[in-house]
C-alpha positions as CSV (number, residue, x, y, z in Angstrom):
1,M,87.7,37.8,13.3
2,A,87.1,41.6,13.1
3,L,89.5,42.2,16.0
4,C,92.1,40.1,14.3
5,I,91.8,42.2,11.1
6,I,91.9,45.5,13.0
7,T,95.1,44.6,14.8
8,L,96.7,43.4,11.6
9,V,95.8,46.7,9.9
10,L,97.0,48.9,12.8
11,W,100.2,47.1,13.9
12,P,102.3,48.1,10.8
13,L,101.5,51.8,11.5
14,R,103.1,51.7,15.0
15,H,106.3,53.5,13.9
16,V,105.2,55.8,11.1
17,W,106.3,58.8,13.3
18,L,109.4,57.2,14.8
19,G,112.9,56.9,13.4
20,V,114.9,59.0,11.0
21,E,117.9,57.8,9.0
22,L,120.1,59.0,6.1
23,T,120.1,56.0,3.7
24,D,117.6,53.6,2.3
25,S,114.2,54.8,3.5
26,A,114.4,58.4,2.4
27,Y,116.6,57.4,-0.6
28,S,113.6,55.5,-2.0
29,A,111.3,58.4,-1.0
30,G,113.5,60.8,-2.9
31,N,113.4,58.6,-6.0
32,Y,109.6,58.8,-6.0
33,A,109.7,62.6,-5.7
34,L,112.3,62.9,-8.5
35,L,111.0,60.2,-10.8
36,D,111.8,61.9,-14.1
37,R,115.4,62.5,-13.0
38,L,116.0,59.0,-11.7
39,D,118.8,56.9,-13.2
40,Q,116.9,54.8,-15.9
41,M,118.6,51.6,-14.7
42,W,116.8,51.9,-11.4
43,L,113.7,53.5,-12.9
44,F,113.1,50.5,-15.2
45,S,114.3,47.7,-12.9
46,T,111.8,48.8,-10.2
47,Y,109.3,50.5,-12.5
48,L,106.0,49.7,-10.8
49,A,107.4,50.3,-7.3
50,N,108.5,53.8,-8.5
51,L,105.1,54.6,-10.1
52,C,103.3,53.5,-7.0
53,G,105.7,55.5,-4.7
54,A,105.2,58.6,-6.9
55,W,101.4,58.1,-6.7
56,M,101.5,57.8,-2.9
57,S,103.7,60.9,-2.7
58,S,101.0,62.9,-4.6
59,L,98.4,62.0,-2.0
60,P,97.6,64.4,0.9
61,F,100.5,64.6,3.3
62,G,102.4,62.2,1.0
63,Q,105.1,64.9,0.5
64,T,106.1,64.4,4.2
65,M,108.1,61.4,5.7
66,M,105.3,60.7,8.1
67,G,102.6,60.7,5.5
68,L,104.6,58.5,3.1
69,N,105.4,56.1,6.0
70,T,101.7,55.8,6.6
71,Y,100.7,55.1,3.0
72,T,103.5,52.6,2.5
73,A,102.8,50.8,5.8
74,L,99.3,50.2,4.7
75,T,100.8,47.9,2.0
76,V,101.9,45.6,4.8
77,S,98.4,45.9,6.4
78,L,96.8,44.9,3.1
79,L,99.1,41.9,2.6
80,S,98.4,40.7,6.2
81,V,94.6,41.0,5.8
82,L,94.7,39.2,2.4
83,C,96.8,36.4,3.8
84,F,94.6,36.1,6.9
85,C,91.4,35.8,5.0
86,M,92.7,33.2,2.6
87,L,94.5,31.2,5.2
88,V,91.4,30.7,7.3
89,R,88.9,30.3,4.4
90,R,90.8,28.3,1.8
91,M,94.0,26.9,3.4
92,K,92.4,25.5,6.5
93,V,94.5,27.4,9.1
94,S,92.8,28.2,12.3
95,Y,91.9,31.9,13.2
96,G,94.3,32.1,16.1
97,I,97.2,30.5,14.4
98,A,96.8,32.6,11.3
99,W,96.6,35.8,13.4
100,L,99.5,34.9,15.6
101,G,101.7,34.0,12.6
102,L,100.9,37.2,10.7
103,F,101.3,39.3,13.8
104,L,104.8,37.8,14.2
105,A,105.5,38.4,10.5
106,E,104.5,42.0,10.8
107,S,106.7,42.4,13.9
108,L,109.7,41.1,12.0
109,C,109.4,43.5,9.1
110,W,112.7,45.2,9.7
111,C,112.9,46.9,6.3
112,P,111.5,50.5,5.9
113,T,108.1,50.3,4.3
114,T,109.0,53.2,2.0
115,I,111.2,50.7,0.0
116,L,108.2,49.6,-2.0
117,Y,110.1,47.3,-4.4
118,N,110.3,45.0,-1.4
119,Y,106.8,45.3,0.0
120,L,105.0,45.4,-3.3
121,T,107.0,42.3,-4.2
122,Y,105.8,40.5,-1.1
123,L,102.2,41.6,-1.7
124,L,102.0,40.4,-5.2
125,F,104.2,37.3,-4.7
126,N,102.1,36.1,-1.7
127,A,98.9,36.9,-3.5
128,A,100.1,34.8,-6.5
129,V,101.0,31.9,-4.2
130,I,97.5,32.0,-2.6
131,L,95.8,32.1,-6.0
132,L,98.0,29.3,-7.2
133,F,97.1,27.2,-4.2
134,V,93.4,27.8,-4.7
135,A,93.6,27.1,-8.5
136,L,95.3,23.8,-7.9
137,R,93.5,22.6,-4.8
138,Y,90.0,23.6,-6.0
139,E,90.6,23.3,-9.8
140,Q,89.7,26.8,-10.7
141,R,91.7,27.3,-13.9
142,Y,91.0,31.0,-14.4
143,L,93.0,31.6,-11.3
144,F,96.2,30.3,-13.0
145,V,95.8,33.3,-15.3
146,M,95.3,35.6,-12.4
147,A,98.3,34.3,-10.6
148,G,100.4,34.7,-13.7
149,I,99.2,38.3,-14.1
150,L,100.3,39.1,-10.6
151,L,103.7,37.5,-11.2
152,G,104.0,39.5,-14.5
153,C,103.2,42.7,-12.6
154,N,105.7,41.7,-10.0
155,F,108.4,41.4,-12.6
156,M,107.8,45.1,-13.3
157,V,108.0,45.9,-9.6
158,R,111.5,44.5,-9.4
159,F,113.4,43.0,-12.3
160,P,114.9,40.0,-10.3
161,N,111.4,38.9,-9.5
162,I,111.5,36.9,-12.7
163,V,112.8,34.1,-10.5
164,E,109.3,33.8,-9.0
165,C,108.4,31.9,-12.1
166,L,109.8,29.0,-10.2
167,L,106.2,28.7,-8.8
168,I,105.6,26.6,-11.9
169,V,107.3,23.8,-10.0
170,A,104.3,23.7,-7.7
171,V,102.0,23.2,-10.7
172,W,103.9,20.2,-11.9
173,Y,104.4,18.8,-8.4
174,Y,100.7,18.9,-7.7
175,G,99.9,17.4,-11.1
176,Y,102.2,14.5,-10.1
177,L,100.7,14.3,-6.6
178,V,97.1,13.9,-7.8
179,K,98.1,12.0,-11.0
180,K,96.7,14.5,-13.4
181,R,96.8,13.9,-17.1
182,F,100.0,15.3,-18.7
183,K,98.0,17.6,-21.1
184,D,96.1,19.1,-18.1
185,V,99.3,20.1,-16.4
186,V,100.6,21.5,-19.6
187,L,97.4,23.5,-20.1
188,E,97.7,24.9,-16.5
189,S,101.3,25.8,-17.2
190,I,100.3,27.6,-20.4
191,L,97.6,29.5,-18.6
192,S,100.1,30.6,-15.9
193,I,102.7,31.7,-18.5
194,G,100.1,33.5,-20.5
195,G,99.0,35.4,-17.5
196,F,102.6,36.3,-16.7
197,L,103.2,37.6,-20.3
198,L,100.0,39.6,-20.1
199,G,100.8,41.2,-16.7
200,A,104.3,42.0,-17.7
201,G,103.5,42.9,-21.3
202,I,101.0,45.7,-20.4
203,W,103.5,47.6,-18.3
204,L,106.4,46.9,-20.5
205,L,104.5,48.3,-23.5
206,Q,103.5,51.4,-21.6
207,M,107.2,51.9,-20.5
208,I,108.6,51.4,-24.0
209,V,106.0,53.8,-25.5
210,R,107.0,56.4,-23.0
211,Y,110.7,56.0,-22.9
212,G,111.7,54.0,-26.0
213,M,113.0,50.5,-26.5
214,D,116.6,51.6,-26.7
215,A,116.5,53.3,-23.3
216,Y,115.0,50.1,-21.8
217,V,117.6,47.8,-23.3
218,T,120.5,50.0,-22.3
219,A,119.3,50.3,-18.7
220,I,118.7,46.5,-18.3
221,T,122.0,45.7,-19.9
222,R,123.7,48.0,-17.3
223,L,121.7,46.2,-14.6
224,L,122.8,42.7,-15.7
225,S,126.4,43.8,-15.8
226,M,126.2,45.1,-12.2
227,P,127.5,42.0,-10.5
228,S,131.0,42.7,-11.9
229,E,131.0,45.9,-9.8
230,A,128.9,44.6,-6.8
231,T,129.8,40.9,-6.5
232,D,127.3,40.4,-3.6
233,Y,124.5,40.8,-6.2
234,S,125.8,37.8,-8.3
235,L,123.4,34.8,-8.5
236,T,126.0,32.6,-6.8
237,S,126.3,35.0,-3.9
238,M,122.6,35.4,-3.6
239,I,122.1,31.6,-3.4
240,L,125.1,30.9,-1.2
241,T,124.8,33.6,1.5
242,P,121.4,32.4,2.8
243,L,122.7,28.8,2.8
244,L,125.7,29.9,4.8
245,D,123.4,31.6,7.3
246,Y,121.4,28.4,7.6
247,K,124.6,26.5,8.2
248,A,125.8,28.9,10.9
249,S,122.4,28.7,12.7
250,A,122.1,24.9,12.4
251,R,124.4,24.5,15.4
252,W,121.7,26.0,17.7
253,L,119.1,23.6,16.2
254,L,121.5,20.7,16.8
255,C,121.8,21.8,20.5
256,M,118.1,21.6,20.8
257,I,118.0,18.2,19.2
258,A,120.8,16.9,21.4
259,L,118.9,18.0,24.6
260,V,115.7,16.4,23.4
261,L,117.5,13.1,22.6
262,V,119.3,13.0,25.9
263,M,116.1,13.7,27.9
264,T,114.1,11.2,25.8
265,I,116.6,8.5,26.8
266,L,116.3,9.6,30.4
267,F,112.5,9.4,30.2
268,W,112.8,5.9,28.8
269,I,115.0,4.8,31.7
270,G,112.8,3.8,34.6
271,K,109.6,4.4,32.5
272,E,107.1,6.1,34.8
273,R,109.4,6.4,37.9
274,G,110.3,10.0,38.7
275,Y,108.2,11.3,35.8
276,R,107.5,14.7,37.4
277,F,111.2,15.1,38.3
278,K,112.2,14.3,34.7
279,Q,109.7,16.9,33.4
280,A,111.2,19.5,35.8
281,L,114.7,18.5,34.7
282,M,113.7,19.0,31.0
283,L,112.4,22.4,31.7
284,I,115.5,23.3,33.6
285,G,117.6,22.0,30.7
286,I,115.7,24.3,28.3
287,A,116.1,27.3,30.5
288,G,119.8,26.5,30.9
289,L,120.2,26.1,27.1
290,F,118.6,29.5,26.4
291,A,120.7,31.1,29.2
292,W,123.8,29.6,27.6
293,W,122.8,31.1,24.3
294,Y,122.4,34.5,25.9
295,R,125.8,34.3,27.5
296,L,127.3,33.3,24.1
297,G,125.7,36.3,22.5
298,V,123.4,34.2,20.3
299,F,120.7,36.7,21.2
300,N,120.3,39.7,23.4
301,L,117.5,41.7,24.9
302,R,118.5,44.9,23.1
303,Y,115.4,45.0,20.9
304,Y,116.7,47.9,18.8
305,T,119.3,45.5,17.3
306,Y,118.9,42.7,14.8
307,E,120.8,40.3,17.1
308,S,117.8,40.1,19.4
309,M,115.8,38.1,17.0
310,F,118.0,36.9,14.1
311,Q,119.1,33.5,15.3
312,W,115.7,32.7,16.7
313,V,114.1,33.3,13.3
314,A,116.9,31.5,11.4
315,V,116.3,28.4,13.5
316,L,112.6,28.8,13.0
317,L,113.2,28.8,9.3
318,L,115.2,25.6,9.6
319,I,112.4,24.0,11.5
320,T,110.0,25.2,8.8
321,I,112.0,23.5,6.1
322,L,112.1,20.3,8.1
323,F,108.3,20.3,8.6
324,A,107.8,21.1,4.9
325,L,110.1,18.3,3.7
326,S,108.5,15.8,6.1
327,L,105.1,16.6,4.7
328,L,106.4,16.0,1.2
329,I,107.6,12.5,2.0
330,R,104.8,11.4,4.3
331,K,102.3,9.4,2.3
332,E,99.4,9.9,4.8
333,A,99.7,13.7,4.7
334,D,96.8,15.7,3.2
335,R,97.3,16.8,-0.3
336,G,96.5,20.4,0.6
337,Q,99.2,20.3,3.3
338,K,101.7,18.9,0.8
339,L,100.9,21.6,-1.7
340,Y,101.2,24.3,1.1
341,A,104.6,22.8,2.1
342,M,105.9,22.9,-1.5
343,L,104.8,26.5,-1.8
344,V,106.5,27.5,1.4
345,L,109.8,25.9,0.3
346,I,109.6,27.8,-3.0
347,V,108.9,31.1,-1.1
348,L,111.9,30.5,1.1
349,F,114.2,29.7,-1.8
350,V,113.0,32.5,-4.1
351,T,112.6,35.5,-1.6
352,P,116.4,36.2,-1.0
353,L,117.2,36.1,-4.8
354,G,117.7,39.7,-6.0
355,S,119.0,40.9,-2.7
356,N,122.4,41.0,-1.0
357,N,120.9,40.8,2.5
358,H,121.5,37.1,3.4
359,L,118.5,35.7,5.2
360,Y,117.0,39.0,6.1
361,P,114.6,39.1,3.1
362,N,113.1,35.8,4.3
363,I,112.7,37.3,7.8
364,N,110.9,40.2,6.2
365,N,108.5,37.9,4.3
366,L,107.0,35.4,6.7
367,F,103.4,36.1,5.9
368,L,102.7,32.6,4.7
369,V,105.6,30.9,6.3
370,A,105.0,31.7,10.0
371,P,101.4,30.5,10.0
372,F,102.5,27.3,8.3
373,T,105.1,26.6,11.0
374,L,102.8,27.4,13.9
375,Q,100.0,25.3,12.3
376,Q,102.3,22.3,12.0
377,V,103.5,22.5,15.6
378,W,99.9,22.9,16.7
379,E,98.8,19.8,14.8
380,L,101.8,17.8,16.1
381,I,101.2,18.7,19.7
382,I,97.4,19.3,20.0
383,G,95.7,17.9,16.9
384,R,93.6,18.9,13.9
385,Q,90.0,18.6,12.6
386,T,89.5,16.0,9.9
387,D,86.5,14.7,8.0
388,D,86.3,11.8,10.5
389,G,86.4,14.1,13.5
390,Y,89.1,15.6,15.7
391,L,92.4,13.8,15.4
392,P,94.8,14.3,18.4
393,G,98.4,15.2,17.5
394,E,101.2,12.7,17.5
395,L,102.7,14.4,20.6
396,Y,99.3,14.9,22.4
397,Y,99.6,11.9,24.7
398,P,102.6,11.3,27.1
399,V,103.7,8.4,24.9
400,A,104.0,8.9,21.1
401,E,104.5,6.4,18.3
402,W,107.0,6.7,15.5
403,K,107.5,3.9,13.0
404,E,105.9,1.4,15.4
405,H,108.2,2.5,18.2
406,L,107.0,4.2,21.3
407,F,108.8,7.1,22.9
408,P,108.0,9.8,25.5
409,S,106.6,12.9,23.9
410,F,107.4,15.5,26.7
411,P,111.0,16.4,25.7
412,L,110.2,17.2,22.1
413,K,106.9,18.8,23.0
414,S,108.3,21.1,25.7
415,M,111.3,22.1,23.5
416,L,109.0,23.1,20.6
417,I,106.7,25.0,22.8
418,A,109.5,26.8,24.6
419,F,111.3,27.6,21.4
420,L,108.2,29.0,19.7
421,C,107.3,31.1,22.8
422,A,110.8,32.5,23.0
423,T,110.8,33.3,19.3
424,I,107.4,35.0,19.4
425,V,108.4,37.1,22.4
426,Q,111.7,38.1,20.9
427,G,110.1,38.8,17.5
428,V,107.2,40.9,18.9
429,C,109.5,42.9,21.2
430,F,111.8,43.5,18.3
431,G,108.9,44.8,16.3
432,A,107.8,47.0,19.1
433,V,111.1,48.7,19.6
434,F,113.2,48.5,16.4
435,T,113.4,51.3,13.8
436,F,115.7,51.0,10.8
437,R,119.2,52.5,11.5
438,D,117.9,54.9,14.1
439,G,118.8,54.1,17.7
440,M,120.6,50.9,16.8
441,S,123.5,51.9,19.0
442,G,121.2,52.5,21.9
443,Q,120.5,56.2,21.3
444,I,117.3,57.4,22.9
445,R,114.8,58.6,20.3
446,D,113.1,61.4,22.1
447,T,113.4,64.5,20.0
448,K,110.8,65.7,17.6
449,I,112.0,67.5,14.4
450,E,110.1,70.7,13.8
451,K,112.4,72.9,11.6
452,N,112.3,70.7,8.5
453,A,109.1,70.5,6.4
454,I,109.6,67.0,5.1
455,L,110.5,65.5,8.6
456,S,108.0,67.7,10.6
457,G,106.7,65.6,13.5
458,M,109.2,62.8,13.1
459,V,111.0,61.7,16.3
460,T,114.6,60.6,16.4
461,N,117.7,60.9,18.6
462,R,118.7,64.4,19.7
463,E,122.0,64.5,17.9
464,L,120.6,63.6,14.5
465,A,117.6,66.0,15.0
466,E,120.0,68.9,15.8
467,Q,122.2,68.1,12.8
468,I,119.3,68.0,10.3
469,E,117.6,71.1,11.7
470,S,120.8,73.2,11.8
471,L,121.6,72.1,8.2
472,T,118.1,72.9,7.1
473,M,118.2,76.4,8.7
474,Y,121.5,77.2,7.1
475,I,120.3,76.2,3.6
476,E,117.2,78.3,4.0
477,D,118.9,81.3,5.6
478,A,121.7,81.3,2.9
479,G,119.1,81.1,0.1
480,L,120.5,77.9,-1.2
481,S,117.3,75.9,-1.4
482,D,117.0,76.2,-5.2
483,R,120.5,74.7,-5.8
484,S,121.1,71.1,-7.0
485,V,123.4,69.0,-4.8
486,I,126.0,66.2,-4.9
487,L,126.0,64.0,-1.8
488,Y,128.7,61.7,-0.6
489,G,129.3,59.7,2.6
490,Q,126.2,57.4,2.8
491,I,123.8,60.4,3.1
492,P,121.4,60.1,0.1
493,A,118.4,61.1,2.3
494,L,119.5,64.7,2.5
495,S,118.3,65.4,-1.1
496,Y,114.8,64.4,-0.1
497,Y,114.9,66.1,3.4
498,L,116.2,69.4,2.0
499,E,114.1,69.2,-1.2
500,M,117.2,69.7,-3.3
501,P,117.5,67.7,-6.6
502,P,120.7,65.8,-7.3
503,A,123.1,67.3,-9.9
504,I,123.8,63.8,-11.2
505,S,121.4,60.9,-11.8
506,T,121.6,59.5,-8.2
507,T,121.6,60.8,-4.7
508,W,123.7,57.8,-3.6
509,P,126.9,57.8,-5.7
510,D,128.8,55.8,-3.0
511,L,126.8,52.7,-3.9
512,R,128.9,50.0,-5.6
513,S,126.1,49.4,-8.0
514,Y,126.7,52.9,-9.3
515,S,129.8,52.5,-11.4
516,L,133.0,54.6,-11.3
517,E,132.7,55.2,-15.1
518,M,129.1,56.5,-14.7
519,F,130.2,58.8,-11.9
520,Q,133.2,60.2,-13.9
521,R,131.0,60.8,-16.9
522,E,128.3,62.6,-15.0
523,I,130.9,64.7,-13.0
524,A,132.4,65.7,-16.4
525,Q,128.9,66.8,-17.5
526,V,128.4,68.8,-14.3
527,E,131.9,70.5,-14.8
528,K,130.9,71.4,-18.4
529,A,127.6,72.9,-17.2
530,C,129.4,74.9,-14.6
531,S,131.8,76.4,-17.1
532,Q,128.9,77.5,-19.3
533,N,126.7,78.8,-16.5
534,A,127.9,79.5,-12.9
535,A,124.3,79.2,-11.7
536,D,124.4,75.5,-12.5
537,R,127.2,75.0,-9.9
538,P,125.8,72.4,-7.4
539,L,126.4,72.4,-3.7
540,I,128.4,69.4,-2.4
541,I,127.4,68.0,1.0
542,V,129.5,65.3,2.6
543,S,129.4,63.4,5.9
544,A,131.4,64.8,8.8
545,S,133.7,61.8,8.6
546,I,134.6,62.5,5.0
547,D,134.9,66.2,5.8
548,A,137.5,65.5,8.5
549,Y,139.3,63.2,6.0
550,L,139.3,65.8,3.2
551,T,140.5,68.6,5.5
552,E,143.0,66.3,7.3
553,D,141.4,67.1,10.6
554,A,142.8,64.6,13.1
555,E,140.5,65.8,15.9
556,G,137.5,65.6,13.6
557,L,138.3,62.0,12.6
558,E,138.5,61.1,16.3
559,L,135.2,62.8,17.1
560,T,133.4,61.1,14.3
561,G,134.8,57.7,15.3
562,T,136.5,57.2,11.9
563,S,138.7,54.1,12.2
564,Q,142.0,53.6,10.4
565,A,140.3,51.0,8.2
566,Q,137.8,53.6,7.2
567,I,140.5,56.2,6.4
568,D,142.2,53.6,4.2
569,A,138.9,52.9,2.5
570,Y,138.5,56.7,1.8
571,A,142.1,56.8,0.4
572,A,141.3,53.9,-1.9
573,D,137.9,55.2,-3.0
574,E,138.2,56.2,-6.7
575,K,134.8,57.9,-6.7
576,L,135.8,60.1,-3.8
577,S,139.1,60.9,-5.5
578,C,137.1,61.9,-8.6
579,L,134.8,64.1,-6.5
580,T,137.8,65.7,-4.7
581,A,139.5,66.5,-8.0
582,F,136.3,68.2,-9.3
583,M,136.1,70.2,-6.1
584,E,139.7,71.4,-6.4
585,A,139.4,72.2,-10.1
586,E,136.2,74.3,-9.5
587,G,137.6,76.0,-6.4
588,Y,135.1,74.6,-3.9
589,T,135.6,75.7,-0.2
590,E,133.8,74.7,2.9
591,S,131.1,77.1,3.9
592,Y,129.3,75.3,6.7
593,C,129.8,72.2,8.9
594,N,128.2,70.7,12.0
595,S,128.8,67.4,13.8
596,G,127.1,65.4,11.0
597,F,127.6,67.2,7.6
598,A,129.7,69.7,5.8
599,I,128.7,71.9,2.8
600,F,131.2,72.9,0.1
601,E,130.3,75.8,-2.3
């Protein structure tokens, strides 16, 4: 057990030194460092995540990317250890299955750990699920309050986490399952809701006392109006896009089912005759199916890309859903298993809500899901321990029984085993190689950054390292470090890397969730400040692609790989037009450029 826990603690730390990118990971880190200057919409909607990030940033070495990566990665370690202990002690999952499922879950955490509103969400949500399971299964009512408190705190980690209140469905489902009195189920619901109000209320009160009720209401009103500017954040989109991903991936599951059905019929024909030959034919069929998928591009072996694992995990989630639904309708299934199955279905439904990343949030949150699926396959093929002794699995013997019909078990058994082995290999290899948005085009990450204090010791590809170091040296040599900055071109991380605060309320104005009206208003305020005091004039840093577009540099556009579609997008970008007009009105000129960025003063 100790070895299992040690590996689960250390595996999330495998890449704390590896990978540098210019968007999400350091954008979040910059928000923690500039908490008081952060746009209040994002401050309040991810309040606890921002506080926790700011606290981690204040720890020794927390002001560096490597240090912050280490502290935030320990959030994943804590989540895995918590799940491991509760899975084996209270949820009757074997040590090996729990460890393997959690190791796979950690490997598939593609999202940077510095985005704490994701990982704190997973930590508190999974902890609440576990407490709710124990409260229902073992009738410990105080745990309903504790689970509610965690969900209330999670609401303050990220505003859309309010949907996690759907866990109340599990309370009513289990009440129906064990035929509880109506008033008992109502009491459990009240305890859960009371805990939620307590957990959320404490932090909400603290926030309102500090910032004022009007500021909170204004910020949340802006947040709720955001789908009109970013339609992929609408509730309809957040529900439909995962379903469309499931639909697209279902074809590969159907291919597996078709092969199993054909081979099952073949095994039936002739009964025992040619049994070994049929087994070999099934294994060849599986290998051929996977090879066909590889040729189609369903997956690849480039483990620095999402495509290496996405379809495998999407099919795994479909299989998980089928297992969970089958448990819910099987009368002979254990009540604890039924409850676990219901909770898994709720986790799979709720996790993508609040994100525009399709199925990827579910892939990032398999901490209770993967052990469930592996346990179900193990019990189906091998067996499980019961109060009456060890019960072999339904597919344990060469001939299995289903609804009083006998059928050969090898085709289904071999397909499940082969699929899970392939999924685990692809998932673990992905986790060993992948870093978010660095090296995803095959660049070799072999260059250590030394001439930037925040990124000191981090390793990335040579081109990006040279771009950042040369930009850093120019800023320092020109004495520009004390200036504020406006960034444009998907480069919000530069504010954090260069330790230069934004002149407006965000370091990422290109985001659709940051409205044109807000940008125009803040640019007008910057223009007014410049007219009153020239020292308030911010630097403007843009990507090399935008620089080539603004300067009409055809060679630069070609060197940066800017497509015609991207040029058309720049031309239609109203925020870029607003920024360009400001630069022209204030007489900005380009003072520095390299292959990645350009500075205008």
